[in-house]
mmCIF file of the N, C-alpha and C atoms, coordinates in Angstrom:
data_MODEL
# 
_entry.id   MODEL 
# 
loop_
_atom_site.group_PDB 
_atom_site.id 
_atom_site.type_symbol 
_atom_site.label_atom_id 
_atom_site.label_alt_id 
_atom_site.label_comp_id 
_atom_site.label_asym_id 
_atom_site.label_entity_id 
_atom_site.label_seq_id 
_atom_site.pdbx_PDB_ins_code 
_atom_site.Cartn_x 
_atom_site.Cartn_y 
_atom_site.Cartn_z 
_atom_site.occupancy 
_atom_site.B_iso_or_equiv 
_atom_site.pdbx_formal_charge 
_atom_site.auth_seq_id 
_atom_site.auth_comp_id 
_atom_site.auth_asym_id 
_atom_site.auth_atom_id 
_atom_site.pdbx_PDB_model_num 
ATOM 1   N N  . MET A 1 1  ? 246.669 18.080 122.258 1.00 0.00 ? 1  MET A N  1 
ATOM 2   C CA . MET A 1 1  ? 245.323 17.744 121.844 1.00 0.00 ? 1  MET A CA 1 
ATOM 3   C C  . MET A 1 1  ? 245.417 16.628 120.799 1.00 0.00 ? 1  MET A C  1 
ATOM 4   N N  . MET A 1 2  ? 244.583 15.655 120.947 1.00 0.00 ? 2  MET A N  1 
ATOM 5   C CA . MET A 1 2  ? 244.543 14.572 119.962 1.00 0.00 ? 2  MET A CA 1 
ATOM 6   C C  . MET A 1 2  ? 243.838 15.052 118.724 1.00 0.00 ? 2  MET A C  1 
ATOM 7   N N  . ILE A 1 3  ? 244.512 14.975 117.551 1.00 0.00 ? 3  ILE A N  1 
ATOM 8   C CA . ILE A 1 3  ? 243.983 15.416 116.285 1.00 0.00 ? 3  ILE A CA 1 
ATOM 9   C C  . ILE A 1 3  ? 243.945 14.237 115.347 1.00 0.00 ? 3  ILE A C  1 
ATOM 10  N N  . THR A 1 4  ? 242.798 14.011 114.748 1.00 0.00 ? 4  THR A N  1 
ATOM 11  C CA . THR A 1 4  ? 242.631 12.936 113.782 1.00 0.00 ? 4  THR A CA 1 
ATOM 12  C C  . THR A 1 4  ? 242.418 13.510 112.403 1.00 0.00 ? 4  THR A C  1 
ATOM 13  N N  . LYS A 1 5  ? 243.200 13.070 111.431 1.00 0.00 ? 5  LYS A N  1 
ATOM 14  C CA . LYS A 1 5  ? 243.116 13.542 110.063 1.00 0.00 ? 5  LYS A CA 1 
ATOM 15  C C  . LYS A 1 5  ? 243.203 12.358 109.128 1.00 0.00 ? 5  LYS A C  1 
ATOM 16  N N  . VAL A 1 6  ? 242.745 12.537 107.890 1.00 0.00 ? 6  VAL A N  1 
ATOM 17  C CA . VAL A 1 6  ? 242.872 11.507 106.857 1.00 0.00 ? 6  VAL A CA 1 
ATOM 18  C C  . VAL A 1 6  ? 243.993 11.977 105.946 1.00 0.00 ? 6  VAL A C  1 
ATOM 19  N N  . SER A 1 7  ? 244.954 11.076 105.682 1.00 0.00 ? 7  SER A N  1 
ATOM 20  C CA . SER A 1 7  ? 246.093 11.423 104.832 1.00 0.00 ? 7  SER A CA 1 
ATOM 21  C C  . SER A 1 7  ? 245.666 11.606 103.408 1.00 0.00 ? 7  SER A C  1 
ATOM 22  N N  . MET A 1 8  ? 246.133 12.713 102.783 1.00 0.00 ? 8  MET A N  1 
ATOM 23  C CA . MET A 1 8  ? 245.855 12.937 101.401 1.00 0.00 ? 8  MET A CA 1 
ATOM 24  C C  . MET A 1 8  ? 246.657 12.004 100.476 1.00 0.00 ? 8  MET A C  1 
ATOM 25  N N  . PHE A 1 9  ? 247.692 11.352 101.034 1.00 0.00 ? 9  PHE A N  1 
ATOM 26  C CA . PHE A 1 9  ? 248.495 10.424 100.221 1.00 0.00 ? 9  PHE A CA 1 
ATOM 27  C C  . PHE A 1 9  ? 247.857 9.004  100.246 1.00 0.00 ? 9  PHE A C  1 
ATOM 28  N N  . THR A 1 10 ? 247.346 8.561  101.386 1.00 0.00 ? 10 THR A N  1 
ATOM 29  C CA . THR A 1 10 ? 246.948 7.178  101.535 1.00 0.00 ? 10 THR A CA 1 
ATOM 30  C C  . THR A 1 10 ? 245.471 6.977  101.850 1.00 0.00 ? 10 THR A C  1 
ATOM 31  N N  . ASP A 1 11 ? 244.764 8.040  102.172 1.00 0.00 ? 11 ASP A N  1 
ATOM 32  C CA . ASP A 1 11 ? 243.364 7.974  102.645 1.00 0.00 ? 11 ASP A CA 1 
ATOM 33  C C  . ASP A 1 11 ? 243.232 7.237  103.947 1.00 0.00 ? 11 ASP A C  1 
ATOM 34  N N  . LYS A 1 12 ? 244.344 7.045  104.660 1.00 0.00 ? 12 LYS A N  1 
ATOM 35  C CA . LYS A 1 12 ? 244.294 6.383  105.975 1.00 0.00 ? 12 LYS A CA 1 
ATOM 36  C C  . LYS A 1 12 ? 244.085 7.458  107.043 1.00 0.00 ? 12 LYS A C  1 
ATOM 37  N N  . GLU A 1 13 ? 243.370 7.065  108.093 1.00 0.00 ? 13 GLU A N  1 
ATOM 38  C CA . GLU A 1 13 ? 243.141 7.963  109.199 1.00 0.00 ? 13 GLU A CA 1 
ATOM 39  C C  . GLU A 1 13 ? 244.274 7.804  110.229 1.00 0.00 ? 13 GLU A C  1 
ATOM 40  N N  . HIS A 1 14 ? 244.817 8.925  110.687 1.00 0.00 ? 14 HIS A N  1 
ATOM 41  C CA . HIS A 1 14 ? 245.864 8.944  111.668 1.00 0.00 ? 14 HIS A CA 1 
ATOM 42  C C  . HIS A 1 14 ? 245.485 9.917  112.811 1.00 0.00 ? 14 HIS A C  1 
ATOM 43  N N  . THR A 1 15 ? 245.915 9.576  113.995 1.00 0.00 ? 15 THR A N  1 
ATOM 44  C CA . THR A 1 15 ? 245.696 10.481 115.132 1.00 0.00 ? 15 THR A CA 1 
ATOM 45  C C  . THR A 1 15 ? 247.033 10.761 115.789 1.00 0.00 ? 15 THR A C  1 
ATOM 46  N N  . LEU A 1 16 ? 247.320 12.045 115.975 1.00 0.00 ? 16 LEU A N  1 
ATOM 47  C CA . LEU A 1 16 ? 248.556 12.473 116.623 1.00 0.00 ? 16 LEU A CA 1 
ATOM 48  C C  . LEU A 1 16 ? 248.193 13.418 117.763 1.00 0.00 ? 16 LEU A C  1 
ATOM 49  N N  . ASP A 1 17 ? 249.044 13.433 118.775 1.00 0.00 ? 17 ASP A N  1 
ATOM 50  C CA . ASP A 1 17 ? 248.920 14.366 119.898 1.00 0.00 ? 17 ASP A CA 1 
ATOM 51  C C  . ASP A 1 17 ? 249.739 15.608 119.489 1.00 0.00 ? 17 ASP A C  1 
ATOM 52  N N  . ILE A 1 18 ? 249.025 16.694 119.162 1.00 0.00 ? 18 ILE A N  1 
ATOM 53  C CA . ILE A 1 18 ? 249.681 17.927 118.698 1.00 0.00 ? 18 ILE A CA 1 
ATOM 54  C C  . ILE A 1 18 ? 249.472 18.982 119.774 1.00 0.00 ? 18 ILE A C  1 
ATOM 55  N N  . PRO A 1 19 ? 250.566 19.659 120.202 1.00 0.00 ? 19 PRO A N  1 
ATOM 56  C CA . PRO A 1 19 ? 250.415 20.670 121.269 1.00 0.00 ? 19 PRO A CA 1 
ATOM 57  C C  . PRO A 1 19 ? 249.794 21.989 120.757 1.00 0.00 ? 19 PRO A C  1 
ATOM 58  N N  . VAL A 1 20 ? 248.490 21.980 120.548 1.00 0.00 ? 20 VAL A N  1 
ATOM 59  C CA . VAL A 1 20 ? 247.799 23.184 120.090 1.00 0.00 ? 20 VAL A CA 1 
ATOM 60  C C  . VAL A 1 20 ? 246.589 23.455 120.989 1.00 0.00 ? 20 VAL A C  1 
ATOM 61  N N  . THR A 1 21 ? 246.126 24.702 120.921 1.00 0.00 ? 21 THR A N  1 
ATOM 62  C CA . THR A 1 21 ? 244.932 25.058 121.663 1.00 0.00 ? 21 THR A CA 1 
ATOM 63  C C  . THR A 1 21 ? 243.767 25.279 120.663 1.00 0.00 ? 21 THR A C  1 
ATOM 64  N N  . ILE A 1 22 ? 242.583 25.314 121.195 1.00 0.00 ? 22 ILE A N  1 
ATOM 65  C CA . ILE A 1 22 ? 241.391 25.623 120.389 1.00 0.00 ? 22 ILE A CA 1 
ATOM 66  C C  . ILE A 1 22 ? 241.563 27.003 119.757 1.00 0.00 ? 22 ILE A C  1 
ATOM 67  N N  . LYS A 1 23 ? 242.057 27.946 120.493 1.00 0.00 ? 23 LYS A N  1 
ATOM 68  C CA . LYS A 1 23 ? 242.264 29.323 119.987 1.00 0.00 ? 23 LYS A CA 1 
ATOM 69  C C  . LYS A 1 23 ? 243.198 29.294 118.768 1.00 0.00 ? 23 LYS A C  1 
ATOM 70  N N  . GLN A 1 24 ? 244.297 28.580 118.866 1.00 0.00 ? 24 GLN A N  1 
ATOM 71  C CA . GLN A 1 24 ? 245.242 28.494 117.747 1.00 0.00 ? 24 GLN A CA 1 
ATOM 72  C C  . GLN A 1 24 ? 244.579 27.882 116.524 1.00 0.00 ? 24 GLN A C  1 
ATOM 73  N N  . LEU A 1 25 ? 243.830 26.804 116.731 1.00 0.00 ? 25 LEU A N  1 
ATOM 74  C CA . LEU A 1 25 ? 243.129 26.194 115.612 1.00 0.00 ? 25 LEU A CA 1 
ATOM 75  C C  . LEU A 1 25 ? 242.097 27.140 115.018 1.00 0.00 ? 25 LEU A C  1 
ATOM 76  N N  . ASN A 1 26 ? 241.377 27.868 115.859 1.00 0.00 ? 26 ASN A N  1 
ATOM 77  C CA . ASN A 1 26 ? 240.387 28.837 115.374 1.00 0.00 ? 26 ASN A CA 1 
ATOM 78  C C  . ASN A 1 26 ? 241.071 29.965 114.616 1.00 0.00 ? 26 ASN A C  1 
ATOM 79  N N  . ASP A 1 27 ? 242.203 30.452 115.113 1.00 0.00 ? 27 ASP A N  1 
ATOM 80  C CA . ASP A 1 27 ? 242.932 31.514 114.399 1.00 0.00 ? 27 ASP A CA 1 
ATOM 81  C C  . ASP A 1 27 ? 243.327 31.057 113.007 1.00 0.00 ? 27 ASP A C  1 
ATOM 82  N N  . TRP A 1 28 ? 243.832 29.838 112.934 1.00 0.00 ? 28 TRP A N  1 
ATOM 83  C CA . TRP A 1 28 ? 244.226 29.274 111.615 1.00 0.00 ? 28 TRP A CA 1 
ATOM 84  C C  . TRP A 1 28 ? 242.997 29.119 110.724 1.00 0.00 ? 28 TRP A C  1 
ATOM 85  N N  . ASP A 1 29 ? 241.933 28.575 111.275 1.00 0.00 ? 29 ASP A N  1 
ATOM 86  C CA . ASP A 1 29 ? 240.677 28.362 110.523 1.00 0.00 ? 29 ASP A CA 1 
ATOM 87  C C  . ASP A 1 29 ? 240.096 29.655 110.038 1.00 0.00 ? 29 ASP A C  1 
ATOM 88  N N  . ASN A 1 30 ? 240.341 30.757 110.766 1.00 0.00 ? 30 ASN A N  1 
ATOM 89  C CA . ASN A 1 30 ? 239.812 32.053 110.379 1.00 0.00 ? 30 ASN A CA 1 
ATOM 90  C C  . ASN A 1 30 ? 240.769 32.864 109.508 1.00 0.00 ? 30 ASN A C  1 
ATOM 91  N N  . GLY A 1 31 ? 241.807 32.221 108.965 1.00 0.00 ? 31 GLY A N  1 
ATOM 92  C CA . GLY A 1 31 ? 242.639 32.889 107.954 1.00 0.00 ? 31 GLY A CA 1 
ATOM 93  C C  . GLY A 1 31 ? 244.070 33.182 108.361 1.00 0.00 ? 31 GLY A C  1 
ATOM 94  N N  . MET A 1 32 ? 244.431 33.025 109.615 1.00 0.00 ? 32 MET A N  1 
ATOM 95  C CA . MET A 1 32 ? 245.813 33.259 109.989 1.00 0.00 ? 32 MET A CA 1 
ATOM 96  C C  . MET A 1 32 ? 246.683 32.152 109.417 1.00 0.00 ? 32 MET A C  1 
ATOM 97  N N  . VAL A 1 33 ? 247.861 32.487 108.906 1.00 0.00 ? 33 VAL A N  1 
ATOM 98  C CA . VAL A 1 33 ? 248.728 31.451 108.366 1.00 0.00 ? 33 VAL A CA 1 
ATOM 99  C C  . VAL A 1 33 ? 249.181 30.558 109.512 1.00 0.00 ? 33 VAL A C  1 
ATOM 100 N N  . ILE A 1 34 ? 249.333 29.289 109.208 1.00 0.00 ? 34 ILE A N  1 
ATOM 101 C CA . ILE A 1 34 ? 249.606 28.305 110.240 1.00 0.00 ? 34 ILE A CA 1 
ATOM 102 C C  . ILE A 1 34 ? 250.904 28.572 111.010 1.00 0.00 ? 34 ILE A C  1 
ATOM 103 N N  . GLN A 1 35 ? 251.895 29.137 110.313 1.00 0.00 ? 35 GLN A N  1 
ATOM 104 C CA . GLN A 1 35 ? 253.172 29.429 110.947 1.00 0.00 ? 35 GLN A CA 1 
ATOM 105 C C  . GLN A 1 35 ? 253.034 30.532 111.994 1.00 0.00 ? 35 GLN A C  1 
ATOM 106 N N  . GLU A 1 36 ? 252.094 31.443 111.780 1.00 0.00 ? 36 GLU A N  1 
ATOM 107 C CA . GLU A 1 36 ? 251.850 32.508 112.765 1.00 0.00 ? 36 GLU A CA 1 
ATOM 108 C C  . GLU A 1 36 ? 250.919 32.040 113.870 1.00 0.00 ? 36 GLU A C  1 
ATOM 109 N N  . ALA A 1 37 ? 249.931 31.225 113.526 1.00 0.00 ? 37 ALA A N  1 
ATOM 110 C CA . ALA A 1 37 ? 248.971 30.728 114.537 1.00 0.00 ? 37 ALA A CA 1 
ATOM 111 C C  . ALA A 1 37 ? 249.619 29.738 115.490 1.00 0.00 ? 37 ALA A C  1 
ATOM 112 N N  . MET A 1 38 ? 250.589 28.956 114.968 1.00 0.00 ? 38 MET A N  1 
ATOM 113 C CA . MET A 1 38 ? 251.202 27.886 115.768 1.00 0.00 ? 38 MET A CA 1 
ATOM 114 C C  . MET A 1 38 ? 252.709 27.853 115.503 1.00 0.00 ? 38 MET A C  1 
ATOM 115 N N  . PRO A 1 39 ? 253.418 28.912 115.872 1.00 0.00 ? 39 PRO A N  1 
ATOM 116 C CA . PRO A 1 39 ? 254.851 28.960 115.536 1.00 0.00 ? 39 PRO A CA 1 
ATOM 117 C C  . PRO A 1 39 ? 255.715 27.947 116.258 1.00 0.00 ? 39 PRO A C  1 
ATOM 118 N N  . HIS A 1 40 ? 255.225 27.355 117.316 1.00 0.00 ? 40 HIS A N  1 
ATOM 119 C CA . HIS A 1 40 ? 255.981 26.375 118.103 1.00 0.00 ? 40 HIS A CA 1 
ATOM 120 C C  . HIS A 1 40 ? 255.949 24.992 117.498 1.00 0.00 ? 40 HIS A C  1 
ATOM 121 N N  . LEU A 1 41 ? 255.064 24.736 116.517 1.00 0.00 ? 41 LEU A N  1 
ATOM 122 C CA . LEU A 1 41 ? 254.993 23.413 115.925 1.00 0.00 ? 41 LEU A CA 1 
ATOM 123 C C  . LEU A 1 41 ? 256.143 23.150 114.958 1.00 0.00 ? 41 LEU A C  1 
ATOM 124 N N  . THR A 1 42 ? 256.477 21.883 114.808 1.00 0.00 ? 42 THR A N  1 
ATOM 125 C CA . THR A 1 42 ? 257.478 21.529 113.805 1.00 0.00 ? 42 THR A CA 1 
ATOM 126 C C  . THR A 1 42 ? 256.839 21.528 112.431 1.00 0.00 ? 42 THR A C  1 
ATOM 127 N N  . PRO A 1 43 ? 257.659 21.613 111.397 1.00 0.00 ? 43 PRO A N  1 
ATOM 128 C CA . PRO A 1 43 ? 257.093 21.499 110.053 1.00 0.00 ? 43 PRO A CA 1 
ATOM 129 C C  . PRO A 1 43 ? 256.268 20.216 109.850 1.00 0.00 ? 43 PRO A C  1 
ATOM 130 N N  . ASP A 1 44 ? 256.702 19.111 110.399 1.00 0.00 ? 44 ASP A N  1 
ATOM 131 C CA . ASP A 1 44 ? 255.966 17.852 110.311 1.00 0.00 ? 44 ASP A CA 1 
ATOM 132 C C  . ASP A 1 44 ? 254.603 17.949 110.970 1.00 0.00 ? 44 ASP A C  1 
ATOM 133 N N  . GLN A 1 45 ? 254.525 18.582 112.128 1.00 0.00 ? 45 GLN A N  1 
ATOM 134 C CA . GLN A 1 45 ? 253.244 18.743 112.799 1.00 0.00 ? 45 GLN A CA 1 
ATOM 135 C C  . GLN A 1 45 ? 252.293 19.650 111.990 1.00 0.00 ? 45 GLN A C  1 
ATOM 136 N N  . ARG A 1 46 ? 252.834 20.720 111.454 1.00 0.00 ? 46 ARG A N  1 
ATOM 137 C CA . ARG A 1 46 ? 252.016 21.602 110.619 1.00 0.00 ? 46 ARG A CA 1 
ATOM 138 C C  . ARG A 1 46 ? 251.524 20.913 109.373 1.00 0.00 ? 46 ARG A C  1 
ATOM 139 N N  . GLU A 1 47 ? 252.386 20.128 108.746 1.00 0.00 ? 47 GLU A N  1 
ATOM 140 C CA . GLU A 1 47 ? 251.990 19.352 107.551 1.00 0.00 ? 47 GLU A CA 1 
ATOM 141 C C  . GLU A 1 47 ? 250.868 18.386 107.913 1.00 0.00 ? 47 GLU A C  1 
ATOM 142 N N  . PHE A 1 48 ? 250.955 17.749 109.029 1.00 0.00 ? 48 PHE A N  1 
ATOM 143 C CA . PHE A 1 48 ? 249.889 16.817 109.450 1.00 0.00 ? 48 PHE A CA 1 
ATOM 144 C C  . PHE A 1 48 ? 248.582 17.574 109.609 1.00 0.00 ? 48 PHE A C  1 
ATOM 145 N N  . LEU A 1 49 ? 248.594 18.732 110.249 1.00 0.00 ? 49 LEU A N  1 
ATOM 146 C CA . LEU A 1 49 ? 247.336 19.490 110.410 1.00 0.00 ? 49 LEU A CA 1 
ATOM 147 C C  . LEU A 1 49 ? 246.768 19.906 109.063 1.00 0.00 ? 49 LEU A C  1 
ATOM 148 N N  . MET A 1 50 ? 247.605 20.259 108.103 1.00 0.00 ? 50 MET A N  1 
ATOM 149 C CA . MET A 1 50 ? 247.117 20.744 106.837 1.00 0.00 ? 50 MET A CA 1 
ATOM 150 C C  . MET A 1 50 ? 246.652 19.608 105.911 1.00 0.00 ? 50 MET A C  1 
ATOM 151 N N  . THR A 1 51 ? 247.358 18.478 105.927 1.00 0.00 ? 51 THR A N  1 
ATOM 152 C CA . THR A 1 51 ? 247.133 17.462 104.901 1.00 0.00 ? 51 THR A CA 1 
ATOM 153 C C  . THR A 1 51 ? 246.808 16.087 105.444 1.00 0.00 ? 51 THR A C  1 
ATOM 154 N N  . GLY A 1 52 ? 247.063 15.874 106.749 1.00 0.00 ? 52 GLY A N  1 
ATOM 155 C CA . GLY A 1 52 ? 246.887 14.528 107.324 1.00 0.00 ? 52 GLY A CA 1 
ATOM 156 C C  . GLY A 1 52 ? 248.051 13.601 107.030 1.00 0.00 ? 52 GLY A C  1 
ATOM 157 N N  . VAL A 1 53 ? 249.078 14.107 106.364 1.00 0.00 ? 53 VAL A N  1 
ATOM 158 C CA . VAL A 1 53 ? 250.254 13.281 106.028 1.00 0.00 ? 53 VAL A CA 1 
ATOM 159 C C  . VAL A 1 53 ? 251.205 13.260 107.208 1.00 0.00 ? 53 VAL A C  1 
ATOM 160 N N  . THR A 1 54 ? 251.595 12.044 107.601 1.00 0.00 ? 54 THR A N  1 
ATOM 161 C CA . THR A 1 54 ? 252.528 11.875 108.685 1.00 0.00 ? 54 THR A CA 1 
ATOM 162 C C  . THR A 1 54 ? 253.976 12.001 108.201 1.00 0.00 ? 54 THR A C  1 
ATOM 163 N N  . LYS A 1 55 ? 254.875 12.165 109.128 1.00 0.00 ? 55 LYS A N  1 
ATOM 164 C CA . LYS A 1 55 ? 256.279 12.269 108.800 1.00 0.00 ? 55 LYS A CA 1 
ATOM 165 C C  . LYS A 1 55 ? 256.744 10.995 108.054 1.00 0.00 ? 55 LYS A C  1 
ATOM 166 N N  . GLU A 1 56 ? 256.267 9.842  108.489 1.00 0.00 ? 56 GLU A N  1 
ATOM 167 C CA . GLU A 1 56 ? 256.674 8.592  107.870 1.00 0.00 ? 56 GLU A CA 1 
ATOM 168 C C  . GLU A 1 56 ? 256.116 8.495  106.419 1.00 0.00 ? 56 GLU A C  1 
ATOM 169 N N  . GLU A 1 57 ? 254.897 8.894  106.231 1.00 0.00 ? 57 GLU A N  1 
ATOM 170 C CA . GLU A 1 57 ? 254.328 8.889  104.881 1.00 0.00 ? 57 GLU A CA 1 
ATOM 171 C C  . GLU A 1 57 ? 255.091 9.846  103.975 1.00 0.00 ? 57 GLU A C  1 
ATOM 172 N N  . TRP A 1 58 ? 255.382 11.034 104.495 1.00 0.00 ? 58 TRP A N  1 
ATOM 173 C CA . TRP A 1 58 ? 256.137 12.000 103.663 1.00 0.00 ? 58 TRP A CA 1 
ATOM 174 C C  . TRP A 1 58 ? 257.456 11.433 103.237 1.00 0.00 ? 58 TRP A C  1 
ATOM 175 N N  . ALA A 1 59 ? 258.185 10.766 104.129 1.00 0.00 ? 59 ALA A N  1 
ATOM 176 C CA . ALA A 1 59 ? 259.467 10.160 103.782 1.00 0.00 ? 59 ALA A CA 1 
ATOM 177 C C  . ALA A 1 59 ? 259.313 9.064  102.751 1.00 0.00 ? 59 ALA A C  1 
ATOM 178 N N  . LYS A 1 60 ? 258.210 8.286  102.830 1.00 0.00 ? 60 LYS A N  1 
ATOM 179 C CA . LYS A 1 60 ? 257.998 7.194  101.898 1.00 0.00 ? 60 LYS A CA 1 
ATOM 180 C C  . LYS A 1 60 ? 257.591 7.698  100.525 1.00 0.00 ? 60 LYS A C  1 
ATOM 181 N N  . TYR A 1 61 ? 256.682 8.645  100.447 1.00 0.00 ? 61 TYR A N  1 
ATOM 182 C CA . TYR A 1 61 ? 256.114 9.081  99.164  1.00 0.00 ? 61 TYR A CA 1 
ATOM 183 C C  . TYR A 1 61 ? 256.792 10.284 98.550  1.00 0.00 ? 61 TYR A C  1 
ATOM 184 N N  . MET A 1 62 ? 257.545 11.020 99.341  1.00 0.00 ? 62 MET A N  1 
ATOM 185 C CA . MET A 1 62 ? 258.235 12.231 98.892  1.00 0.00 ? 62 MET A CA 1 
ATOM 186 C C  . MET A 1 62 ? 259.688 12.210 99.351  1.00 0.00 ? 62 MET A C  1 
ATOM 187 N N  . PRO A 1 63 ? 260.468 11.186 98.983  1.00 0.00 ? 63 PRO A N  1 
ATOM 188 C CA . PRO A 1 63 ? 261.834 11.102 99.519  1.00 0.00 ? 63 PRO A CA 1 
ATOM 189 C C  . PRO A 1 63 ? 262.658 12.268 99.019  1.00 0.00 ? 63 PRO A C  1 
ATOM 190 N N  . SER A 1 64 ? 263.659 12.613 99.816  1.00 0.00 ? 64 SER A N  1 
ATOM 191 C CA . SER A 1 64 ? 264.545 13.722 99.456  1.00 0.00 ? 64 SER A CA 1 
ATOM 192 C C  . SER A 1 64 ? 265.346 13.329 98.223  1.00 0.00 ? 64 SER A C  1 
ATOM 193 N N  . GLU A 1 65 ? 265.849 14.331 97.519  1.00 0.00 ? 65 GLU A N  1 
ATOM 194 C CA . GLU A 1 65 ? 266.549 14.092 96.252  1.00 0.00 ? 65 GLU A CA 1 
ATOM 195 C C  . GLU A 1 65 ? 268.027 13.784 96.484  1.00 0.00 ? 65 GLU A C  1 
ATOM 196 N N  . GLU A 1 66 ? 268.443 13.632 97.723  1.00 0.00 ? 66 GLU A N  1 
ATOM 197 C CA . GLU A 1 66 ? 269.849 13.392 98.003  1.00 0.00 ? 66 GLU A CA 1 
ATOM 198 C C  . GLU A 1 66 ? 270.294 12.001 97.618  1.00 0.00 ? 66 GLU A C  1 
# 
């Protein structure tokens, strides 16, 4: 499903194709934790759904401490 979100880091709008169903989104919206509602998603996909932050933005603005 194509999901459009606004990044909390940049205020830019991004659209990603995330493999979720309406039921999974409704379960999450109704209080189920995202990891239980959508266990098949990657951490990057879940982050995008929650904050609108893409994998690339996360790497740029929150680099690892290594």
